[in-house]
C-alpha positions as CSV (number, residue, x, y, z in Angstrom):
1,M,-224.7,-7.7,-208.1
2,E,-224.5,-4.6,-206.5
3,T,-227.5,-3.6,-207.8
4,P,-229.7,-3.2,-204.3
5,F,-232.7,-5.7,-205.3
6,W,-235.1,-2.9,-204.5
7,L,-233.8,-0.7,-207.5
8,A,-233.4,-3.7,-210.1
9,E,-237.3,-2.9,-210.6
10,S,-238.2,-0.6,-213.7
11,A,-239.1,2.8,-212.6
12,P,-241.7,4.7,-214.3
13,P,-240.2,8.1,-216.0
14,V,-241.1,11.6,-213.3
15,E,-242.8,13.6,-215.5
16,Q,-239.9,16.7,-216.7
17,R,-241.6,19.4,-215.3
18,V,-239.7,23.0,-214.6
19,V,-241.1,25.5,-212.0
20,E,-238.9,28.5,-212.1
21,T,-239.2,30.5,-208.3
22,V,-239.8,27.8,-205.7
23,D,-241.2,28.4,-202.4
24,V,-239.3,25.3,-200.8
25,E,-236.5,24.1,-202.0
26,I,-235.2,19.9,-200.9
27,I,-232.4,18.1,-201.0
28,G,-232.6,14.1,-200.9
29,A,-235.3,12.6,-203.6
30,G,-235.7,9.5,-201.1
31,L,-239.1,9.3,-199.3
32,T,-238.7,12.0,-196.8
33,G,-237.7,14.0,-199.5
34,C,-240.7,12.7,-201.4
35,A,-242.9,12.9,-198.7
36,C,-242.7,16.4,-197.5
37,A,-242.6,17.7,-201.1
38,L,-245.9,15.5,-202.0
39,T,-247.8,17.0,-198.5
40,L,-246.5,20.8,-199.8
41,A,-247.2,20.4,-203.4
42,E,-250.7,19.3,-202.2
43,A,-250.9,23.2,-199.8
44,G,-249.9,24.8,-203.0
45,L,-246.5,25.9,-202.5
46,R,-244.2,25.6,-205.6
47,V,-241.8,22.6,-204.9
48,R,-238.5,21.7,-206.4
49,V,-236.1,18.9,-204.7
50,R,-233.1,17.4,-205.8
51,D,-231.1,14.6,-205.5
52,R,-227.2,13.6,-206.6
53,R,-228.9,10.8,-207.6
54,G,-232.0,9.3,-208.8
55,I,-235.2,8.9,-206.9
56,A,-235.1,6.9,-204.3
57,E,-231.8,5.6,-205.2
58,G,-229.9,6.7,-201.1
59,A,-231.2,5.2,-198.3
60,S,-234.5,4.2,-199.1
61,G,-233.8,2.0,-201.9
62,R,-230.8,0.3,-199.6
63,N,-232.6,-1.5,-196.7
64,G,-234.1,-4.1,-195.4
65,G,-237.9,-3.2,-196.8
66,F,-239.1,-2.8,-193.2
67,A,-242.1,-1.0,-192.3
68,L,-242.3,-1.0,-188.4
69,R,-244.1,0.1,-185.6
70,G,-242.5,2.4,-182.9
71,G,-238.8,4.3,-182.9
72,A,-235.1,2.3,-182.5
73,A,-235.6,2.6,-179.2
74,R,-237.0,-0.3,-177.5
75,Y,-240.3,0.8,-176.0
76,D,-239.6,0.1,-172.2
77,V,-236.3,1.7,-172.7
78,A,-238.8,4.6,-174.4
79,R,-240.5,5.3,-171.7
80,A,-237.7,5.6,-169.3
81,T,-235.9,8.2,-171.5
82,Y,-238.7,10.1,-172.9
83,G,-241.2,9.3,-170.2
84,S,-244.5,7.0,-170.9
85,E,-246.3,9.6,-172.7
86,A,-243.9,11.1,-175.1
87,A,-243.2,6.9,-176.0
88,R,-246.8,5.5,-175.9
89,E,-247.3,9.1,-178.5
90,L,-244.6,8.4,-180.6
91,W,-245.8,4.5,-181.3
92,Q,-249.5,4.8,-181.8
93,R,-248.5,7.6,-184.2
94,T,-246.2,5.9,-186.0
95,E,-249.5,2.9,-186.3
96,R,-251.3,5.5,-187.5
97,E,-248.6,6.0,-190.5
98,L,-248.4,2.7,-191.1
99,D,-251.9,3.2,-191.9
100,R,-251.5,6.0,-194.2
101,I,-248.7,4.2,-195.7
102,E,-251.0,1.2,-196.5
103,E,-253.6,3.5,-198.4
104,L,-250.7,5.2,-200.6
105,A,-248.1,2.2,-201.3
106,G,-250.6,-0.1,-202.7
107,D,-249.1,-3.7,-203.6
108,A,-246.0,-1.9,-202.4
109,L,-246.0,-3.1,-198.4
110,R,-247.7,-6.1,-197.0
111,R,-248.8,-6.1,-193.0
112,P,-248.0,-9.6,-191.9
113,G,-246.9,-8.3,-188.5
114,S,-243.1,-8.6,-187.7
115,L,-241.5,-10.7,-185.4
116,R,-238.2,-10.0,-182.4
117,L,-236.8,-12.2,-181.7
118,A,-234.4,-13.0,-178.3
119,A,-231.0,-14.4,-179.2
120,D,-230.5,-15.3,-176.1
121,D,-231.5,-15.6,-172.7
122,E,-230.0,-11.9,-171.8
123,E,-231.8,-10.6,-174.3
124,R,-234.7,-12.9,-173.4
125,E,-235.6,-11.1,-170.7
126,E,-235.4,-7.2,-172.4
127,I,-237.7,-8.5,-174.8
128,R,-240.2,-9.6,-172.2
129,A,-240.0,-6.1,-170.3
130,E,-240.4,-4.4,-173.5
131,F,-243.6,-6.8,-174.0
132,E,-244.9,-6.2,-170.9
133,A,-244.6,-2.5,-171.4
134,L,-246.8,-2.8,-175.1
135,N,-249.2,-5.0,-173.6
136,D,-249.8,-2.9,-170.9
137,D,-249.7,0.2,-172.8
138,G,-252.5,-1.4,-174.9
139,F,-250.5,-2.4,-178.3
140,G,-250.9,-5.4,-180.2
141,V,-248.0,-8.0,-179.7
142,E,-248.2,-11.4,-178.7
143,W,-245.8,-13.1,-176.6
144,R,-244.5,-16.3,-178.3
145,D,-242.0,-18.8,-176.6
146,E,-243.0,-21.5,-179.1
147,L,-240.8,-20.8,-182.7
148,P,-241.3,-22.4,-186.0
149,P,-238.2,-25.7,-186.4
150,L,-235.7,-23.3,-188.5
151,L,-235.6,-20.5,-185.5
152,A,-236.4,-22.7,-182.8
153,P,-232.3,-24.1,-182.1
154,H,-231.3,-20.1,-182.5
155,F,-233.9,-17.8,-180.4
156,R,-235.1,-18.3,-177.1
157,G,-238.6,-16.8,-177.1
158,A,-240.4,-13.0,-179.3
159,I,-242.6,-10.3,-179.3
160,Y,-245.8,-11.1,-182.4
161,H,-246.0,-6.7,-183.7
162,H,-249.3,-7.0,-185.3
163,G,-249.4,-4.7,-188.1
164,D,-245.9,-4.0,-188.9
165,G,-245.3,-4.1,-192.3
166,S,-242.9,-5.7,-194.6
167,I,-242.5,-2.7,-198.0
168,Q,-240.6,-2.5,-201.2
169,P,-238.9,1.4,-200.7
170,A,-237.8,1.9,-203.9
171,R,-241.6,2.1,-205.6
172,F,-243.5,3.4,-202.7
173,V,-240.9,5.9,-203.3
174,R,-241.2,6.5,-206.6
175,R,-244.8,6.6,-206.2
176,L,-244.9,9.2,-203.5
177,A,-242.3,10.9,-206.0
178,A,-245.2,10.7,-209.3
179,M,-248.2,12.2,-206.6
180,A,-245.7,15.2,-205.8
181,C,-245.0,15.2,-209.1
182,D,-248.6,15.7,-210.5
183,K,-249.4,17.7,-207.6
184,G,-247.1,20.7,-209.2
185,A,-243.0,19.5,-207.9
186,E,-239.9,19.4,-209.7
187,F,-237.5,16.3,-209.8
188,R,-234.4,17.6,-210.4
189,T,-231.9,14.1,-210.4
190,G,-228.3,14.5,-211.0
191,A,-228.3,17.4,-209.5
192,A,-226.3,17.8,-206.4
193,V,-225.8,20.1,-204.0
194,E,-222.6,21.4,-202.9
195,S,-223.6,24.4,-200.3
196,L,-226.7,25.9,-199.1
197,D,-225.9,29.2,-201.2
198,E,-226.5,27.5,-204.8
199,L,-229.9,27.6,-202.8
200,Q,-232.2,30.1,-203.9
201,A,-235.8,29.3,-202.0
202,E,-237.4,31.0,-198.5
203,H,-236.9,27.5,-196.9
204,V,-234.4,25.0,-197.5
205,V,-235.4,20.9,-196.3
206,I,-232.0,18.6,-195.6
207,A,-233.7,15.4,-196.1
208,T,-230.4,13.4,-196.5
209,D,-231.0,11.2,-193.6
210,G,-226.8,9.8,-193.0
211,S,-225.5,10.8,-196.8
212,G,-225.2,14.9,-196.6
213,R,-222.2,15.5,-194.1
214,G,-220.5,18.7,-195.2
215,L,-223.8,21.2,-196.2
216,L,-224.4,22.1,-192.5
217,A,-221.2,21.1,-189.9
218,E,-223.2,21.6,-186.6
219,L,-225.9,19.1,-188.4
220,D,-222.3,16.3,-188.9
221,D,-221.8,16.8,-185.3
222,A,-225.5,15.3,-184.7
223,V,-226.4,13.3,-187.3
224,W,-223.7,10.1,-187.7
225,P,-223.3,7.7,-191.0
226,A,-223.6,4.1,-190.6
227,R,-223.8,1.7,-192.8
228,G,-226.0,-0.9,-193.4
229,Q,-225.5,-4.5,-195.3
230,V,-227.9,-6.6,-197.3
231,I,-228.4,-8.9,-199.5
232,A,-231.1,-11.1,-201.5
233,T,-231.1,-14.8,-202.2
234,E,-232.3,-15.9,-205.3
235,P,-236.4,-17.0,-205.1
236,L,-236.1,-20.5,-202.7
237,S,-239.6,-22.9,-203.4
238,E,-240.2,-23.5,-199.8
239,R,-241.7,-21.1,-197.6
240,V,-239.7,-20.9,-194.2
241,F,-240.3,-17.2,-192.9
242,D,-243.9,-15.4,-192.6
243,Y,-242.2,-11.9,-191.8
244,P,-240.0,-9.9,-191.3
245,H,-237.7,-10.7,-188.2
246,Y,-235.3,-8.8,-186.3
247,A,-232.6,-10.4,-183.5
248,R,-229.9,-9.4,-181.7
249,H,-231.3,-6.0,-180.9
250,G,-231.9,-5.5,-184.2
251,F,-228.6,-5.6,-185.5
252,D,-230.2,-8.9,-187.3
253,Y,-233.3,-8.9,-190.1
254,W,-234.1,-11.0,-192.6
255,Q,-238.2,-11.8,-194.4
256,Q,-239.2,-13.5,-197.2
257,L,-240.5,-12.1,-200.0
258,P,-243.3,-13.5,-202.1
259,D,-241.4,-14.5,-204.7
260,G,-239.5,-17.2,-202.4
261,R,-236.0,-14.4,-201.9
262,I,-235.0,-14.2,-198.3
263,V,-233.6,-10.6,-198.3
264,L,-231.0,-10.6,-195.1
265,G,-229.4,-7.9,-194.0
266,G,-227.3,-6.6,-190.6
267,F,-224.4,-8.1,-188.5
268,R,-222.6,-4.9,-188.7
269,D,-221.7,-5.3,-185.1
270,F,-219.2,-8.0,-186.8
271,S,-217.4,-4.9,-187.9
272,I,-218.6,-1.7,-186.2
273,L,-215.6,0.6,-186.2
274,T,-215.5,0.5,-190.3
275,E,-218.9,0.8,-190.2
276,M,-219.8,4.1,-188.9
277,T,-219.2,5.5,-192.2
278,D,-221.1,7.0,-195.6
279,E,-219.1,5.2,-198.4
280,E,-221.4,2.6,-199.3
281,V,-219.7,-0.2,-200.5
282,T,-220.1,-3.7,-199.4
283,T,-217.6,-5.0,-197.2
284,E,-216.1,-8.8,-196.5
285,P,-216.4,-9.7,-193.1
286,I,-220.3,-8.2,-193.0
287,Q,-221.1,-10.5,-196.2
288,E,-219.6,-13.3,-195.1
289,A,-221.5,-12.7,-191.9
290,L,-224.5,-12.6,-194.0
291,D,-224.0,-15.6,-195.6
292,G,-223.1,-17.7,-192.8
293,F,-225.7,-16.7,-191.0
294,L,-228.1,-17.9,-194.0
295,V,-225.8,-21.0,-194.0
296,E,-226.8,-21.7,-189.9
297,I,-230.8,-21.2,-190.1
298,L,-231.6,-23.0,-193.9
299,G,-228.6,-26.1,-193.6
300,T,-227.7,-24.7,-197.4
301,M,-226.5,-21.7,-199.2
302,P,-228.3,-20.3,-201.9
303,R,-227.1,-18.3,-204.6
304,I,-226.8,-14.8,-203.7
305,E,-228.4,-11.9,-206.6
306,H,-228.0,-8.3,-204.9
307,R,-225.3,-7.5,-202.4
308,W,-225.3,-3.8,-201.2
309,A,-225.0,-1.3,-198.5
310,G,-226.8,1.5,-197.6
311,I,-225.7,4.5,-195.0
312,F,-228.5,5.7,-192.4
313,G,-228.4,8.4,-189.8
314,L,-228.3,7.2,-186.0
315,T,-228.6,9.9,-183.1
316,Q,-227.4,9.8,-180.2
317,D,-231.0,9.3,-177.8
318,L,-232.6,7.4,-181.0
319,L,-235.0,9.9,-181.6
320,P,-234.6,11.9,-185.3
321,L,-234.5,15.4,-186.0
322,A,-237.5,17.2,-187.6
323,G,-237.7,21.1,-187.6
324,R,-236.0,24.2,-188.0
325,V,-231.9,23.7,-188.0
326,P,-231.3,26.5,-185.0
327,G,-229.6,30.0,-185.8
328,R,-230.6,29.4,-189.4
329,E,-233.9,30.6,-190.6
330,G,-235.5,29.3,-193.0
331,T,-233.1,26.0,-192.7
332,W,-235.2,22.5,-191.9
333,V,-233.7,18.7,-191.2
334,A,-235.8,15.9,-191.6
335,G,-233.5,12.7,-190.9
336,G,-231.4,10.7,-187.8
337,Y,-234.0,7.6,-188.2
338,S,-231.4,5.0,-186.4
339,G,-232.2,2.7,-188.7
340,H,-236.0,2.7,-188.7
341,G,-236.7,5.5,-191.6
342,N,-239.8,3.3,-193.8
343,V,-242.3,4.6,-191.3
344,L,-240.0,7.5,-190.2
345,G,-238.9,8.9,-192.6
346,F,-242.8,9.2,-194.4
347,M,-243.8,11.0,-190.7
348,C,-241.2,13.1,-190.2
349,G,-241.0,14.6,-194.1
350,S,-244.8,15.8,-193.8
351,L,-244.2,16.7,-189.8
352,V,-241.1,19.6,-191.7
353,A,-243.9,20.3,-194.4
354,N,-246.1,20.9,-192.1
355,A,-244.3,23.1,-189.8
356,I,-243.0,24.7,-193.0
357,L,-246.6,25.7,-193.3
358,G,-247.5,26.6,-189.5
359,G,-248.5,23.2,-187.6
360,A,-248.1,22.6,-184.7
361,D,-247.3,19.3,-183.6
362,P,-246.3,17.6,-179.7
363,L,-243.6,15.0,-182.1
364,L,-241.9,19.1,-183.3
365,E,-241.4,19.5,-179.5
366,M,-240.1,16.0,-179.2
367,F,-238.1,15.9,-182.9
368,D,-236.7,19.0,-182.1
369,P,-233.1,19.6,-183.6
370,S,-231.7,21.9,-180.9
371,R,-231.5,19.1,-178.6
372,L,-228.9,17.6,-180.5
373,V,-227.8,20.8,-182.9
374,Q,-225.2,23.3,-181.5
375,V,-225.7,26.6,-182.8
376,E,-222.7,28.5,-184.5
377,S,-221.6,31.2,-184.2
378,H,-221.5,33.0,-187.7
């Protein structure tokens, strides 16, 4: 029951190779770490990835399986906060990253689009403003007043986002790991890193999102852990949801998979203080809220086959950290995706890898850790 649905699928073995001397050590064998390892290994660097568990067993195998364009902030808010050009660049880049994921993911990705729903009149006004901003800047969106019968009593309009995806995240990450291994990367699973002093490589990448507390005090202050709880039903005989859906400012999210089962997560705000934690367990209040939502929408309670929790990283400005840790030569971070890690995590793993290889990128300025990380005096 507590095994995430995505991780219940059998994992192909990754070749056991040993790289004696490494150029880069990556902490975290999730989406970010594997994307970073693949880019570096393809460029000829010697790479070792360490994880205290197995490949994709952290947040990368414990989320809701959404692959969305954009960032965690609404697009109109992002334009006002980060600037119009920066917001547009970020959204365009995530579209291109989704195309890259599609090339690599095979049957782990579908792209039916997604539906962002307004739970009340206030949220309707907010997402209508987002729709107008996205439409003005040429992104593929449609406004929908007419909703399917199951949704219409509960929601007040929606934005349909063209090209958004549904992903089997663990399958995709395991494929990335296999590709990185084929290019020469070493994976050491069941290998917890207690201190960066254990690592001898010229470059170290911290790719743990919200689960790496204790490695660097200054990162602990910049990336806050949060818990997401998710359930998966038995397969239903009727298809009731055509896309990934999210509502109530992204707090609630659900989709129906090709086999008919519903994956539903969210309701973190029902107990927001207890959910700001890195303790990876399910709790009664959130699980009851998830069950109650299913009954409200479906009119019946299907059998639940999986209940799980995952830890992700939040940042103050809802932008990731990706780049060199200030004041620490050779130490890099990629994390803080604020719940949008399936696309941003893939993108930031590659971004940091390319930065290590000497590449410049305008997003590295936007995601520069120095905006949130205070330099510790040594």
